[in-house]
N, C-alpha and C positions, 0 to 999 in steps of 0.2 A: 202292226207297225213296230219296228225294232226300237229298243231303247236308244240306240245311237240316233235314229231318225227323230224320235220324240224330243231330244234335247237340242237338235240342230235347228228346228223350226222356230222355237221362241227366241233363240239367239239371233237368228237372221232377221226376224221381225223386229226385235228390239234395236238392232243395229240400223235397220231401215228407218225405224221411228226416230232414232236420234239424228240421222242424216237428212232425211227428206224434208222436214219442215225448215231446217236451216238453209238447205239448198233452194227451196221454193222462195223463202224470204229474200235470199240474195238475188235470185233471178227476178224478183218482183221489185227491185230497187227503182228502176225507171218509173214504174207505176206508183210506188210509194212516195216518190218525190212530189207528186201532185196531191197527195192525201194530207189531211190534217195531222198534226203531231200526235194527238191522242190515239188515233188509229194506228199510226206507225209504232208507237210505244206498246200498244196493246198486242199487235201482231208479233212484235219482237219478243214480248214477254211470253206469249203463248208458245212461240217457237223455242225459246230458251227453256221453259218449264218442261216441254215434251222431251227435249234433248237431255236434260238433266235427269228426269225421272227414268227415261229409257236407259241412260248410261248407268245409273245406280242399280236398276233392275238387272241389267246385263252383268254387272259386276257381282251382284249377289248370286245369280245363277251360275256364273263361272266359278266362283269360290266354292259353292256347294258341290260342284262336280269335280273339284280339283283334289289331288292327293297332296301329301305333305311336301313332296319335292317341288311341286308347282307353287304351293303356298309360300314356301321358303323363297323361291325366286321372285314371286310377286311382292313379298315383304321387303326383300333386298332392293328391288327396283323402286318401290314406293318410298322407302326410307332414303335412298341415295339419289334417286332420279330427280325429285323436286328440288333437292338441295343443289345438285349439279346445275340444273337449269337456272335456278335462282342466281347462282354464282356467275354463270356465263352472262346473264343479262346485266348483273351488277358490273362486271368487267367491261362489257360492251358500252355501258353508259359513260365510261371514261374516254371513249374513242370519238374524236371529232367526226369521222365518216359516219358513224352510227347516229350522231346528232343530226347530220344532214339527211339521213334516211328518215328519221323520225319527223323532221320538219317537212320533207317532201310528201310523206304519207298524210300527215295532218293537213297540209295545205291542199292536197288533192281532195281529201275528204271534206274539208270545209267549203271549198269552192264548188265541187261537183255534187256533193250529197246534201249539204246544209244550205247551199246558196248564200254563203257568208264570205266575207273577205278572208284571205289567207292570214293566219295569225303570225306574229313575230316569231322568230326562231327561238328566243328565250322562253316565250309563253308556251310554245309547243313542247319544248324540252321539259319545262317545269311541270306541265300537266302530265306528261308521260311518267316522270319520276314520282310525282305524287300518286299516280295510279299504281305504279310498281310498289311503292311503300304501302299503299292500301291493301294490295294483295298479300304482301308479307305479313302485315298486321292481322288480316283475316285468317291466314294460315296459322299463325301463332295462337290466336284466340280459339280457333276450332280445334287445334291440337291439344291445347290445355283442357278445353271443355270435354272432348272425347276421352282424354286420358282420365280425367276425374270421373266421368260417367262409367268408363270401363272398369276402373278399380273399385268404385262403389258397388257396381253390379256384381262383380266377381267376389267381393268381400262380404256380401250379404249373408245372413244366417240361413241355413237350410230350413225349409218348412217342415213341420212335423206332419206326417201323413195321417194323423188321427183326426 
């Protein structure tokens, strides 16, 4: 088996492992509506964990097989891509049509998926904004923690081989 073929198979398997459980979960929503909440949350958690672990594993394999040019591109994209997406969402939150979109999606999800009455427009918007802020807060905390971890790991003393 060629080296090119050996690296392609795990990548494809990891991509499938990150997509298939999520797609199966989404396809099973009509069945999941009839199930108890604990089972729905359990299956959603399993699907999420599989997708996250497969995504991280795929990222590590891709990074190991990349040269400096590709790593520089990935570093640029990760540094500026999340900031650009974050800024776009923040700008969209100021637009009333986006408020209507948020409310319609939340109303659809509440009535169709959760069998609950549609929430008020302000409640839906507030929940979305609080979720958005929670993601920003999590990104800041993780960035700080990973930065401290990376600098402490790279600043450690070399071990004596004796």
